[in-house]
C-alpha positions as CSV (number, residue, x, y, z in Angstrom):
1,M,51.1,30.1,-77.3
2,N,53.2,32.7,-79.1
3,K,52.6,36.5,-78.9
4,T,50.4,36.6,-82.0
5,S,48.2,33.7,-80.8
6,H,48.0,35.3,-77.4
7,R,46.9,38.6,-78.8
8,I,44.2,36.9,-80.9
9,Y,43.1,34.9,-77.8
10,L,42.7,38.1,-75.8
11,A,41.0,39.9,-78.7
12,I,38.4,37.0,-78.9
13,L,37.7,37.2,-75.2
14,V,37.2,41.0,-75.3
15,A,35.1,40.7,-78.5
16,I,32.8,38.1,-76.8
17,V,32.1,40.4,-73.9
18,F,31.3,43.4,-76.2
19,I,29.1,41.3,-78.5
20,V,27.1,39.9,-75.5
21,V,26.6,43.4,-74.1
22,I,25.6,44.9,-77.4
23,T,23.2,42.0,-78.2
24,L,21.5,42.2,-74.8
25,I,21.1,46.0,-75.0
26,Y,19.8,45.9,-78.6
27,N,17.2,43.2,-77.8
28,G,16.1,44.6,-74.5
29,I,16.6,48.3,-74.3
30,S,12.9,49.1,-74.9
31,Y,12.0,46.8,-72.0
32,Y,14.8,47.8,-69.5
33,G,14.0,51.4,-69.9
34,L,10.4,51.0,-68.6
35,G,9.3,51.3,-65.0
36,L,8.2,48.2,-63.1
37,E,4.5,48.9,-63.5
38,D,4.8,49.4,-67.3
39,R,7.0,46.3,-68.0
40,V,4.1,43.9,-67.6
41,Y,2.5,45.4,-70.8
42,H,5.7,45.0,-72.8
43,P,5.5,42.2,-75.4
44,D,8.8,40.7,-74.2
45,H,8.0,40.8,-70.5
46,A,7.5,37.1,-70.3
47,K,10.9,36.4,-71.8
48,L,13.1,39.2,-70.3
49,K,11.8,39.3,-66.7
50,P,14.2,37.6,-64.1
51,S,12.1,34.5,-64.1
52,G,11.5,34.5,-67.9
53,I,13.1,32.1,-70.3
54,I,15.8,34.6,-71.4
55,G,16.1,36.5,-68.1
56,H,16.4,33.3,-66.1
57,G,18.7,31.7,-68.7
58,I,21.3,34.6,-68.7
59,G,21.1,34.5,-64.9
60,I,22.1,30.9,-64.8
61,A,24.8,31.5,-67.5
62,G,26.2,34.4,-65.5
63,T,26.3,32.4,-62.2
64,L,28.1,29.6,-63.9
65,C,30.6,32.0,-65.5
66,M,31.5,33.4,-62.1
67,I,31.6,30.0,-60.3
68,I,33.8,28.4,-63.1
69,G,36.0,31.6,-63.3
70,V,36.7,31.6,-59.5
71,S,37.0,27.9,-58.9
72,S,39.2,27.1,-61.9
73,Y,41.7,29.8,-61.2
74,M,41.9,29.0,-57.5
75,A,42.4,25.3,-58.3
76,R,45.1,26.1,-60.8
77,K,46.9,28.1,-58.1
78,R,46.5,25.7,-55.2
79,Y,46.7,22.1,-56.6
80,R,50.1,20.8,-57.6
81,F,48.8,18.3,-60.2
82,M,47.5,21.3,-62.2
83,A,50.8,23.2,-62.2
84,R,51.7,22.0,-65.7
85,M,48.2,22.7,-67.1
86,G,48.9,25.9,-69.0
87,I,50.5,29.2,-67.9
88,L,49.1,30.8,-64.8
89,K,48.9,34.2,-66.6
90,H,46.6,32.7,-69.2
91,W,44.4,31.2,-66.4
92,L,44.2,34.6,-64.8
93,E,43.1,36.2,-68.1
94,F,40.4,33.5,-68.5
95,H,39.4,34.1,-64.9
96,I,39.1,37.9,-65.6
97,F,37.1,37.1,-68.8
98,L,34.5,34.9,-67.0
99,C,34.3,37.2,-64.0
100,T,33.6,40.1,-66.3
101,L,31.1,38.3,-68.5
102,G,29.3,36.8,-65.5
103,P,28.4,40.0,-63.7
104,V,27.2,41.5,-67.1
105,L,24.8,38.6,-67.5
106,V,23.6,38.8,-63.9
107,L,23.0,42.5,-64.3
108,F,20.7,41.8,-67.3
109,H,19.1,38.9,-65.4
110,T,18.0,41.3,-62.7
111,A,16.5,43.6,-65.4
112,F,18.3,46.4,-63.6
113,K,15.9,46.1,-60.6
114,F,17.0,44.4,-57.4
115,G,16.5,44.7,-53.7
116,G,16.6,42.8,-50.4
117,L,19.2,40.1,-49.9
118,V,19.9,39.8,-53.6
119,A,21.0,43.5,-53.6
120,I,23.7,42.7,-51.1
121,S,25.0,39.9,-53.4
122,F,24.8,42.3,-56.4
123,W,26.7,45.1,-54.8
124,S,29.2,42.6,-53.4
125,M,29.6,41.4,-57.0
126,V,30.2,45.0,-58.1
127,A,32.8,45.5,-55.4
128,V,34.5,42.2,-56.5
129,F,34.5,43.4,-60.1
130,L,35.9,46.9,-59.3
131,S,38.5,45.6,-56.9
132,G,39.4,43.0,-59.5
133,I,40.3,45.9,-61.9
134,I,42.4,47.4,-59.2
135,G,44.0,44.0,-58.4
136,R,44.8,43.5,-62.1
137,F,46.6,46.9,-62.2
138,I,48.6,46.0,-59.1
139,Y,49.4,42.5,-60.5
140,L,50.8,44.0,-63.7
141,Q,53.2,46.2,-61.6
142,I,54.8,43.1,-60.1
143,P,57.4,41.4,-62.3
144,H,56.5,37.9,-63.2
145,T,58.1,35.0,-65.1
146,I,56.5,33.9,-68.3
147,E,54.8,31.2,-66.3
148,G,53.2,33.8,-64.0
149,R,55.3,33.3,-60.9
150,E,56.2,36.4,-59.0
151,L,59.9,37.4,-59.2
152,S,61.8,38.0,-56.0
153,L,63.8,41.2,-55.4
154,N,67.1,39.3,-56.0
155,E,65.8,37.9,-59.2
156,V,64.8,41.3,-60.5
157,R,68.1,42.7,-59.5
158,G,69.8,39.9,-61.4
159,M,68.1,41.2,-64.5
160,R,70.1,44.4,-64.4
161,T,72.9,45.1,-66.8
162,D,76.1,46.9,-65.8
163,V,75.4,49.8,-68.2
164,A,78.7,51.5,-67.5
165,L,80.7,48.4,-68.3
166,V,78.7,47.8,-71.5
167,L,79.3,51.4,-72.6
168,R,83.0,51.0,-71.9
169,K,83.5,47.7,-73.7
170,S,81.0,47.8,-76.6
171,Y,81.1,51.4,-77.8
172,N,83.9,53.7,-78.9
173,L,83.1,56.7,-76.7
174,G,85.3,59.5,-75.8
175,E,86.2,59.8,-72.1
176,E,84.2,63.0,-71.6
177,T,81.1,61.5,-73.4
178,Y,81.4,58.3,-71.4
179,N,81.7,60.1,-68.1
180,L,78.7,62.3,-68.9
181,L,76.6,59.3,-69.8
182,V,77.5,57.4,-66.7
183,D,76.9,60.5,-64.6
184,S,73.4,61.0,-66.1
185,I,72.2,57.4,-65.4
186,K,73.5,57.3,-61.8
187,K,71.5,60.1,-60.4
188,K,68.9,58.9,-57.9
189,A,67.1,62.0,-56.8
190,G,63.8,60.4,-55.9
191,L,65.1,57.6,-53.7
192,Y,65.3,59.9,-50.7
193,Q,61.6,60.9,-50.7
194,R,59.8,59.2,-47.9
195,N,56.4,59.6,-49.3
196,A,55.8,56.9,-52.0
197,V,53.7,59.1,-54.3
198,A,56.3,61.9,-54.1
199,R,59.1,59.4,-54.7
200,Y,57.3,57.9,-57.8
201,M,56.7,61.4,-59.2
202,S,60.2,62.5,-58.6
203,N,61.6,59.4,-60.2
204,Y,59.2,59.7,-63.1
205,F,60.4,63.2,-64.0
206,R,64.0,62.3,-63.3
207,N,63.8,59.4,-65.8
208,I,62.3,61.7,-68.5
209,K,65.1,64.2,-67.9
210,T,67.7,61.4,-68.0
211,I,66.4,60.1,-71.4
212,H,66.3,63.7,-72.7
213,N,69.8,64.5,-71.5
214,V,71.2,61.2,-72.9
215,N,69.5,61.8,-76.3
216,S,70.9,65.3,-76.5
217,L,74.3,64.2,-75.5
218,L,74.3,61.5,-78.2
219,K,73.2,64.0,-80.9
220,H,75.8,66.5,-79.8
221,N,78.5,63.9,-80.2
222,K,77.2,62.9,-83.6
223,L,77.3,59.2,-83.0
224,P,76.0,56.9,-85.8
225,G,72.2,56.5,-85.7
226,T,72.2,52.8,-85.0
227,E,74.7,53.1,-82.2
228,S,72.8,56.0,-80.6
229,K,69.6,53.9,-80.7
230,M,71.3,50.9,-79.1
231,I,72.8,53.1,-76.3
232,L,69.5,54.8,-75.7
233,G,67.7,51.5,-75.6
234,L,70.2,50.1,-73.1
235,I,69.6,53.1,-70.8
236,K,65.9,52.8,-71.1
237,D,66.0,49.1,-70.2
238,D,68.1,50.0,-67.2
239,I,65.5,52.6,-66.1
240,K,62.7,50.0,-66.5
241,I,64.6,47.6,-64.3
242,N,65.2,50.3,-61.7
243,Q,61.5,51.1,-61.7
244,K,60.6,47.5,-61.2
245,I,63.0,47.3,-58.2
246,E,61.6,50.5,-56.8
247,R,57.9,49.5,-56.9
248,L,58.3,45.7,-56.2
249,D,58.1,45.8,-52.4
250,T,55.3,48.4,-52.4
251,M,53.2,46.6,-54.9
252,Q,53.6,43.2,-53.2
253,S,52.4,44.8,-49.9
254,L,49.4,46.4,-51.7
255,F,48.6,43.1,-53.3
256,K,48.4,41.5,-49.8
257,Y,46.1,44.2,-48.6
258,W,44.0,43.9,-51.8
259,H,43.3,40.2,-51.0
260,V,41.9,41.3,-47.6
261,V,39.3,43.4,-49.5
262,H,38.7,41.3,-52.6
263,S,38.2,37.9,-51.0
264,P,35.5,38.7,-48.3
265,F,33.3,40.4,-50.9
266,A,33.7,37.4,-53.2
267,L,32.8,35.1,-50.4
268,I,29.7,37.2,-49.5
269,M,28.6,37.3,-53.2
270,L,29.0,33.5,-53.6
271,V,27.1,32.6,-50.3
272,I,24.2,34.9,-51.0
273,M,24.1,33.7,-54.7
274,A,23.9,30.1,-53.4
275,I,21.0,31.1,-51.1
276,H,19.3,32.9,-54.0
277,V,19.7,29.9,-56.3
278,A,18.4,27.5,-53.6
279,V,15.3,29.6,-52.8
280,T,14.6,29.9,-56.6
281,I,14.7,26.1,-57.0
282,V,12.5,25.6,-53.9
283,L,9.9,28.0,-55.3
284,G,9.8,26.1,-58.5
285,Y,11.7,28.5,-60.9
286,R,13.7,25.8,-62.7
287,W,14.1,27.5,-66.1
288,I,13.6,24.9,-68.9
289,F,14.2,21.8,-66.7
């Protein structure tokens, strides 16, 4: 899947979620806005209530979305025979899609009214959804191969370019300009901050200052536009690699702690969901079957 196809694929997934949400709101806003005692008089009550043909149907669809989303992604990660079945990154994106669409459908299935044991499952689902957003952010901060495998620290370091050597060999720079450029990119002011937040903030502002200084230096020396852009791009790439190295260890640790929070809530949600489905079937609520 090339970049254009991948973007279209993601756009379709996002569009599906938005279309489903807008459709459900449009068709049921007059019903969902009523109190419980008034809903029985609404003309669509028989269809939109949790046991109604639409309410029950979207509950089943939402449950299947979450089960398929969780199980398929876990299987792709754990079973070797599935290792060549698509890129892990794309499986994760499909997992996120189904585990976003699923809770949306379940929310409308409840008609925004829930309590008892089901409420525990619902709020566990909300916790899983919100923690999933946080997990996705952390995941994006960890460098991965195109197949989705996490890169080790040595692999990330191997991506670095010897900027000083490239500047020396590839560009016709004066000695003073060369020394000033090398001096600018070698400053590591934030690395000595013990607090991670303070270190990130220090490095963030340091990097902005570095790019500004390099840009000013290139303009001052009146280098050709194309050459200036290439040098600036080279230094920006070096900064990005340094940022990846800086945050790799921290983000990998955070990701491990994130699993400690995300997984139990997902398990609670699935167990109570299974109980809810079993009780529903025993009581005779079998939708159209």
